[in-house]
SEVO-726493 format. One record per residue: residue number from 0; x, y, z of N, C-alpha, C in turn. Coordinates in Angstrom, 3 decimals. Example, Ala and Ser with C-alpha at 12.3 -4.5 7.8 and 13.67 -1.06 7.14 Angstrom:
! SEVO-726493
   nr      n_px      n_py      n_pz     ca_px     ca_py     ca_pz      c_px      c_py      c_pz
    0    13.190    -5.690     7.800    12.300    -4.500     7.800    13.200    -3.300     7.800
    1    12.850    -2.250     7.080    13.670    -1.060     7.140    12.900     0.030     7.870
! end
This chain:
! SEVO-726493
   nr      n_px      n_py      n_pz     ca_px     ca_py     ca_pz      c_px      c_py      c_pz
    0    86.954    42.163   -13.845    85.772    43.001   -13.690    84.522    42.134   -13.759
    1    83.588    42.372   -12.859    82.361    41.582   -12.781    81.462    41.846   -13.986
    2    80.788    40.790   -14.450    79.841    40.926   -15.556    78.654    41.776   -15.138
    3    78.197    42.640   -16.053    76.958    43.370   -15.836    75.813    42.473   -16.275
    4    74.804    42.357   -15.413    73.694    41.453   -15.703    72.357    42.142   -15.451
    5    71.336    41.573   -16.056    69.952    41.892   -15.715    69.437    40.729   -14.895
    6    68.609    41.038   -13.908    68.033    39.986   -13.074    66.522    40.028   -13.235
    7    65.955    38.887   -13.614    64.513    38.756   -13.790    64.006    37.781   -12.741
    8    63.095    38.268   -11.884    62.631    37.491   -10.736    61.159    37.119   -10.893
    9    60.896    35.828   -10.893    59.538    35.302   -10.842    59.127    35.321    -9.365
   10    58.336    36.329    -8.979    58.005    36.547    -7.563    57.224    35.393    -6.952
   11    56.349    34.768    -7.739    55.589    33.630    -7.213    56.511    32.502    -6.796
   12    57.493    32.200    -7.634    58.476    31.173    -7.307    59.281    31.570    -6.077
   13    59.780    32.806    -6.048    60.627    33.240    -4.936    59.879    33.215    -3.608
   14    58.609    33.593    -3.630    57.782    33.561    -2.425    57.602    32.123    -1.925
   15    57.277    31.237    -2.849    57.089    29.820    -2.492    58.381    29.246    -1.926
   16    59.516    29.613    -2.519    60.804    29.118    -2.037    61.134    29.668    -0.657
   17    60.835    30.945    -0.418    61.134    31.525     0.896    60.339    30.816     1.992
   18    59.116    30.437     1.692    58.300    29.708     2.679    58.844    28.297     2.889
   19    59.274    27.661     1.811    59.841    26.310     1.913    61.137    26.324     2.727
   20    62.052    27.227     2.383    63.331    27.297     3.092    63.162    27.818     4.519
   21    62.082    28.566     4.756    61.766    29.051     6.100    60.956    28.050     6.902
   22    60.875    26.809     6.393    60.182    25.700     7.062    58.751    26.061     7.430
   23    58.026    26.586     6.439    56.611    26.908     6.622    56.338    28.366     6.943
   24    57.355    29.125     7.255    57.232    30.558     7.525    58.000    31.306     6.434
   25    57.388    32.354     5.891    58.083    33.142     4.877    59.316    33.802     5.486
   26    60.440    33.696     4.791    61.645    34.397     5.217    61.431    35.878     4.902
   27    61.666    36.725     5.862    61.538    38.164     5.635    62.852    38.658     5.041
   28    62.764    39.273     3.875    63.955    39.751     3.198    63.576    40.889     2.256
   29    64.576    41.660     1.890    64.380    42.733     0.919    64.975    42.286    -0.411
   30    64.293    42.595    -1.487    64.738    42.184    -2.816    66.153    42.685    -3.106
   31    66.423    43.950    -2.811    67.764    44.508    -3.076    68.839    43.769    -2.271
   32    68.560    43.435    -1.001    69.530    42.700    -0.186    69.768    41.305    -0.764
   33    68.698    40.665    -1.183    68.782    39.337    -1.795    69.682    39.393    -3.042
   34    69.440    40.365    -3.904    70.234    40.528    -5.125    71.688    40.867    -4.773
   35    71.901    41.726    -3.784    73.263    42.058    -3.358    74.004    40.827    -2.844
   36    73.310    39.970    -2.096    73.918    38.718    -1.624    74.395    37.882    -2.806
   37    73.524    37.733    -3.798    73.878    36.937    -4.972    75.028    37.591    -5.740
   38    74.988    38.920    -5.857    76.034    39.650    -6.587    77.413    39.414    -5.970
   39    77.475    39.509    -4.647    78.751    39.301    -3.952    79.215    37.855    -4.074
   40    78.303    36.933    -3.863    78.640    35.512    -3.845    79.076    35.008    -5.219
   41    78.452    35.519    -6.285    78.711    34.989    -7.632    79.391    36.001    -8.562
   42    79.851    37.105    -8.008    80.660    38.086    -8.714    80.027    38.599   -10.009
   43    78.915    39.283    -9.853    78.323    39.986   -10.987    77.840    41.351   -10.516
   44    77.631    42.240   -11.461    77.140    43.590   -11.176    75.742    43.711   -11.767
   45    74.777    43.981   -10.910    73.386    44.071   -11.344    73.118    45.420   -12.008
   46    72.761    45.381   -13.270    72.424    46.584   -14.026    70.979    47.008   -13.751
   47    70.075    46.030   -13.688    68.660    46.326   -13.454    67.961    45.067   -12.967
   48    66.971    45.260   -12.077    66.165    44.163   -11.551    64.751    44.302   -12.105
   49    64.212    43.182   -12.587    62.823    43.100   -13.036    62.097    42.148   -12.090
   50    60.938    42.572   -11.609    60.173    41.798   -10.627    58.781    41.537   -11.201
   51    58.401    40.260   -11.313    57.145    39.856   -11.968    56.199    39.223   -10.951
   52    54.994    39.793   -10.868    54.026    39.308    -9.889    52.610    39.668   -10.342
   53    51.657    39.393    -9.481    50.271    39.793    -9.713    49.714    40.335    -8.400
   54    48.850    41.338    -8.474    48.257    41.869    -7.242    47.302    40.845    -6.639
   55    47.009    40.980    -5.361    46.055    40.050    -4.749    44.661    40.228    -5.353
   56    43.908    39.168    -5.311    42.558    39.189    -5.863    41.686    40.211    -5.119
   57    40.860    40.916    -5.886    39.907    41.868    -5.313    38.512    41.556    -5.841
   58    37.591    41.290    -4.944    36.194    41.063    -5.309    35.592    42.372    -5.799
   59    34.416    42.289    -6.418    33.723    43.511    -6.836    33.409    44.396    -5.635
   60    33.040    43.782    -4.533    32.768    44.486    -3.286    33.681    43.852    -2.228
   61    34.981    44.214    -2.214    35.944    43.481    -1.401    35.722    43.629     0.102
   62    35.872    42.497     0.818    35.830    42.571     2.290    37.092    43.257     2.799
   63    37.084    43.631     4.058    38.215    44.373     4.624    39.527    43.591     4.521
   64    39.469    42.267     4.601    40.703    41.476     4.496    41.339    41.638     3.112
   65    40.536    41.682     2.060    41.066    41.892     0.710    41.600    43.312     0.545
   66    40.894    44.268     1.134    41.326    45.667     1.047    42.688    45.829     1.734
   67    42.844    45.243     2.929    44.112    45.338     3.664    45.243    44.660     2.901
   68    44.960    43.489     2.347    45.970    42.772     1.573    46.425    43.612     0.379
   69    45.477    44.259    -0.296    45.798    45.101    -1.459    46.594    46.337    -1.031
   70    46.254    46.931     0.110    46.995    48.090     0.605    48.459    47.715     0.889
   71    48.684    46.543     1.511    50.045    46.081     1.781    50.804    45.840     0.472
   72    50.118    45.232    -0.475    50.717    44.978    -1.784    51.106    46.297    -2.458
   73    50.190    47.268    -2.454    50.458    48.558    -3.092    51.651    49.264    -2.450
   74    51.760    49.179    -1.137    52.883    49.784    -0.418    54.197    49.106    -0.826
   75    54.176    47.787    -0.905    55.348    47.012    -1.322    55.742    47.393    -2.753
   76    54.765    47.454    -3.628    54.982    47.817    -5.037    55.659    49.178    -5.162
   77    55.121    50.172    -4.447    55.675    51.529    -4.486    57.115    51.530    -3.966
   78    57.381    50.775    -2.897    58.739    50.752    -2.337    59.737    50.161    -3.332
   79    59.361    49.121    -4.053    60.275    48.543    -5.041    60.512    49.497    -6.202
   80    59.454    50.149    -6.655    59.593    51.103    -7.759    60.511    52.257    -7.352
   81    60.368    52.748    -6.102    61.242    53.815    -5.612    62.706    53.386    -5.586
   82    62.948    52.078    -5.397    64.314    51.554    -5.385    64.860    51.339    -6.795
   83    64.048    51.634    -7.808    64.502    51.482    -9.188    64.255    50.119    -9.796
   84    63.498    49.297    -9.113    63.174    47.965    -9.630    62.019    48.090   -10.619
   85    62.159    47.415   -11.759    61.089    47.405   -12.761    60.031    46.428   -12.267
   86    58.868    46.941   -11.967    57.780    46.148   -11.375    56.764    45.834   -12.461
   87    56.642    44.558   -12.796    55.731    44.130   -13.861    54.656    43.251   -13.238
   88    53.393    43.607   -13.499    52.334    42.828   -12.867    51.268    42.372   -13.850
   89    50.855    41.130   -13.637    49.739    40.542   -14.366    48.466    40.778   -13.568
   90    47.664    39.747   -13.467    46.440    39.851   -12.678    46.232    38.549   -11.921
   91    45.297    38.575   -10.983    44.993    37.405   -10.174    43.590    36.925   -10.505
   92    43.450    35.643   -10.742    42.165    35.051   -11.087    41.718    34.124    -9.955
   93    40.444    34.232    -9.591    39.867    33.362    -8.565    39.136    32.227    -9.275
   94    39.477    31.004    -8.911    38.869    29.829    -9.527    38.287    28.914    -8.462
   95    37.220    28.245    -8.812    36.663    27.230    -7.929    36.911    25.888    -8.600
   96    37.808    25.100    -8.018    38.187    23.809    -8.571    37.895    22.711    -7.555
   97    37.067    21.764    -7.973    36.686    20.649    -7.087    36.173    21.136    -5.732
   98    35.392    22.207    -5.767    34.799    22.748    -4.552    35.736    23.605    -3.712
   99    36.977    23.764    -4.153    37.947    24.570    -3.412    38.266    25.838    -4.194
  100    38.447    26.934    -3.470    38.828    28.198    -4.089    40.343    28.233    -4.253
  101    40.790    28.567    -5.455    42.210    28.724    -5.734    42.427    30.045    -6.456
  102    43.601    30.605    -6.275    43.960    31.855    -6.938    45.156    31.582    -7.855
  103    45.058    32.064    -9.080    46.106    31.834   -10.067    46.558    33.162   -10.670
  104    47.865    33.296   -10.837    48.399    34.464   -11.524    48.185    34.282   -13.022
  105    47.810    35.340   -13.684    47.596    35.314   -15.130    48.435    36.418   -15.769
  106    49.083    36.098   -16.864    49.829    37.091   -17.637    51.234    37.369   -17.147
  107    51.595    36.861   -15.993    52.914    37.159   -15.418    54.020    36.535   -16.267
  108    53.873    35.254   -16.612    54.882    34.587   -17.439    55.009    35.258   -18.801
  109    53.896    35.727   -19.339    53.923    36.402   -20.641    54.745    37.681   -20.560
  110    54.569    38.448   -19.496    55.350    39.680   -19.323    56.849    39.374   -19.244
  111    57.200    38.343   -18.496    58.599    37.958   -18.367    59.149    37.510   -19.726
  112    58.370    36.747   -20.459    58.785    36.289   -21.788    58.986    37.461   -22.744
  113    58.084    38.425   -22.705    58.220    39.613   -23.559    59.523    40.341   -23.242
  114    59.788    40.556   -21.953    61.011    41.261   -21.573    62.263    40.483   -21.982
  115    62.236    39.160   -21.809    63.373    38.345   -22.238    63.612    38.495   -23.736
  116    62.541    38.501   -24.504    62.683    38.550   -25.960    63.162    39.918   -26.462
  117    63.088    40.948   -25.615    63.507    42.293   -26.026    64.860    42.709   -25.457
  118    65.503    41.849   -24.725    66.748    42.224   -24.047    67.818    42.687   -25.027
  119    67.996    41.969   -26.107    69.045    42.311   -27.082    68.864    43.739   -27.608
  120    67.616    44.138   -27.853    67.346    45.478   -28.376    67.347    46.539   -27.270
  121    66.753    46.207   -26.137    66.618    47.184   -25.049    67.911    47.384   -24.253
  122    68.738    46.353   -24.180    69.997    46.411   -23.414    71.114    45.793   -24.262
  123    71.519    46.467   -25.330    72.468    45.874   -26.276    73.835    45.513   -25.684
  124    74.215    46.119   -24.568    75.526    45.835   -23.975    75.485    44.639   -23.011
  125    74.292    44.189   -22.661    74.153    43.076   -21.717    74.396    41.754   -22.444
  126    75.288    40.938   -21.878    75.617    39.639   -22.463    75.208    38.476   -21.560
  127    74.683    38.821   -20.362    74.292    37.763   -19.419    73.069    38.213   -18.646
  128    72.120    37.291   -18.493    70.973    37.560   -17.628    70.882    36.464   -16.583
  129    70.278    36.840   -15.468    70.001    35.886   -14.404    68.496    35.764   -14.297
  130    68.025    34.537   -14.392    66.605    34.236   -14.280    66.380    33.496   -12.977
  131    65.507    34.048   -12.133    65.164    33.396   -10.869    63.751    32.856   -11.031
  132    63.674    31.553   -11.273    62.394    30.915   -11.591    62.575    29.405   -11.592
  133    61.485    28.693   -11.870    61.548    27.246   -12.053    60.591    26.811   -13.161
  134    60.170    27.742   -13.980    59.101    27.502   -14.946    59.645    27.088   -16.313
  135    59.262    25.899   -16.759    59.716    25.404   -18.054    59.084    26.161   -19.222
  136    58.064    26.957   -18.984    57.469    27.756   -20.066    58.483    28.713   -20.680
  137    59.553    29.000   -19.953    60.549    29.952   -20.457    61.599    29.313   -21.371
  138    61.580    27.999   -21.518    62.597    27.309   -22.308    62.697    27.846   -23.742
  139    61.597    27.995   -24.489    61.751    28.474   -25.867    62.403    29.852   -25.962
  140    62.025    30.777   -25.113    62.615    32.118   -25.179    64.068    32.097   -24.698
  141    64.387    31.246   -23.734    65.779    31.112   -23.282    66.642    30.604   -24.432
  142    66.169    29.581   -25.120    66.932    29.037   -26.249    67.096    30.092   -27.344
  143    66.071    30.902   -27.554    66.129    31.947   -28.569    67.162    33.026   -28.215
  144    67.159    33.489   -26.974    68.103    34.561   -26.633    69.540    34.048   -26.539
  145    69.698    32.772   -26.222    71.056    32.210   -26.242    71.616    32.218   -27.669
  146    70.759    31.973   -28.651    71.187    32.028   -30.060    71.631    33.445   -30.431
  147    71.131    34.437   -29.714    71.458    35.835   -29.981    72.686    36.306   -29.181
  148    73.359    35.343   -28.526    74.613    35.667   -27.844    74.476    36.103   -26.397
  149    73.340    35.817   -25.780    73.148    36.189   -24.373    73.162    34.924   -23.511
  150    74.017    34.937   -22.509    74.114    33.816   -21.580    72.968    33.907   -20.572
  151    72.342    32.770   -20.272    71.237    32.730   -19.310    71.644    31.840   -18.141
  152    71.730    32.449   -16.950    72.060    31.711   -15.732    70.775    31.561   -14.926
  153    70.426    30.339   -14.623    69.219    30.041   -13.859    69.561    29.900   -12.383
  154    68.935    30.729   -11.563    69.006    30.580   -10.110    67.661    29.986    -9.718
  155    67.693    28.792    -9.159    66.441    28.111    -8.847    66.659    27.185    -7.666
  156    65.733    26.292    -7.479    65.808    25.331    -6.393    64.976    24.138    -6.818
  157    65.492    22.957    -6.587    64.668    21.788    -6.816    65.092    20.672    -5.889
  158    64.160    19.768    -5.703    64.461    18.551    -4.970    63.984    17.391    -5.839
  159    64.327    16.221    -5.434    63.990    15.057    -6.251    62.838    14.262    -5.646
  160    62.007    14.927    -4.834    60.869    14.254    -4.215    59.706    14.235    -5.192
  161    59.156    13.071    -5.430    58.030    12.937    -6.349    56.842    13.751    -5.839
  162    56.233    14.524    -6.726    55.065    15.323    -6.365    55.399    16.615    -5.626
  163    56.667    16.901    -5.464    57.092    18.107    -4.755    56.794    19.341    -5.600
  164    56.468    20.473    -4.943    56.304    21.715    -5.702    57.642    22.226    -6.254
  165    58.741    21.566    -5.883    60.058    21.979    -6.342    60.733    20.923    -7.214
  166    59.917    20.124    -7.881    60.522    19.241    -8.877    60.760    20.098   -10.113
  167    61.902    19.948   -10.724    62.302    20.836   -11.815    62.631    20.000   -13.041
  168    62.193    20.468   -14.170    62.418    19.769   -15.424    63.869    19.886   -15.879
  169    64.427    18.772   -16.331    65.765    18.806   -16.918    65.776    19.679   -18.161
  170    64.624    19.788   -18.810    64.509    20.618   -20.011    64.892    22.066   -19.694
  171    64.419    22.593   -18.567    64.777    23.955   -18.160    66.259    24.032   -17.800
  172    66.739    23.086   -17.018    68.153    23.087   -16.622    69.066    23.042   -17.845
  173    68.724    22.196   -18.805    69.563    22.035   -19.993    69.496    23.230   -20.936
  174    68.427    24.001   -20.873    68.295    25.152   -21.772    69.162    26.333   -21.321
  175    69.467    26.390   -20.052    70.245    27.508   -19.513    71.742    27.238   -19.627
  176    72.523    28.304   -19.623    73.985    28.197   -19.713    74.563    27.608   -18.433
  177    73.904    27.918   -17.318    74.412    27.495   -16.010    73.240    27.460   -15.040
  178    73.326    26.571   -14.046    72.310    26.476   -12.998    72.972    26.663   -11.643
  179    72.370    27.505   -10.813    72.849    27.708    -9.444    71.677    27.492    -8.501
  180    71.890    26.656    -7.511    70.835    26.319    -6.548    70.784    27.368    -5.442
  181    69.608    27.962    -5.257    69.412    28.944    -4.189    69.350    28.240    -2.839
  182    69.842    28.940    -1.808    69.824    28.405    -0.447    69.217    29.439     0.500
  183    68.916    29.015     1.693    68.375    29.923     2.709    69.360    31.063     2.979
  184    70.628    30.764     2.945    71.674    31.760     3.189    71.607    32.918     2.197
  185    71.123    32.674     0.969    71.031    33.722    -0.036    70.017    34.809     0.348
  186    69.076    34.497     1.212    68.050    35.430     1.638    68.487    36.283     2.829
  187    69.504    35.822     3.545    69.869    36.445     4.815    70.928    37.515     4.632
  188    70.775    38.607     5.365    71.711    39.731     5.302    72.807    39.500     6.331
  189    74.069    39.644     5.895    75.195    39.555     6.837    75.177    40.775     7.734
  190    75.328    40.561     9.027    75.296    41.680     9.981    76.662    41.921    10.562
! end
C-alpha cells in the first residue's frame, strides 16, 4: 500500500524550475497533474497539497498591466482552492537595488515553516512529507520534524554550475531523508 503523504510546494522554486527546464519558456502544467505524475512514479498517495506563493506586486495606483497580472493570479488562486489545494500566500515587495527594480516574496518561507512545524499535531497519521523546494532555510524545521518521526523527502533540482540559480546546499540534501531530482518529464501529462 502506498504511503499517504502531504506535499508542500514552494511555488517560486517550481516556477523558476519550469522556466529552466522549458529552456527559457515556462512549462504549462497543472499542479494536480504534476502531483499525480509524482504519485504514480514514486508510489505515494497524496493526502493534501500545500502551495506557497505571493501575489504580484500592486502599486498604490496600479497601471493596467499590474491589474491584469493580479486578475490572472486571483483566477489561478481560486482554481487551486476549488481543487482542494491549501493556498498560502505571503506578500510581494518592490525593491530598488543598484538602480534596478526587483521583486521579492516576503513571508512565504515563514508560512511553509509554520505548516511544517505543525504537521505532527495537525496530521497525526502522516509519517512522510514531500517538500518541493531548494531553500536551505528549511533545514532546522526539517531536522526538528524528523526527530518527531516524520520522514522528509526532498523533490528538487540542482546543477553543479558555479553561480547557477540551481546550486543546492549539501546541508539541505543531508537534512532530508531522501532526495529526488525533478525532471521535465515530471511536468508533462501522459496522453
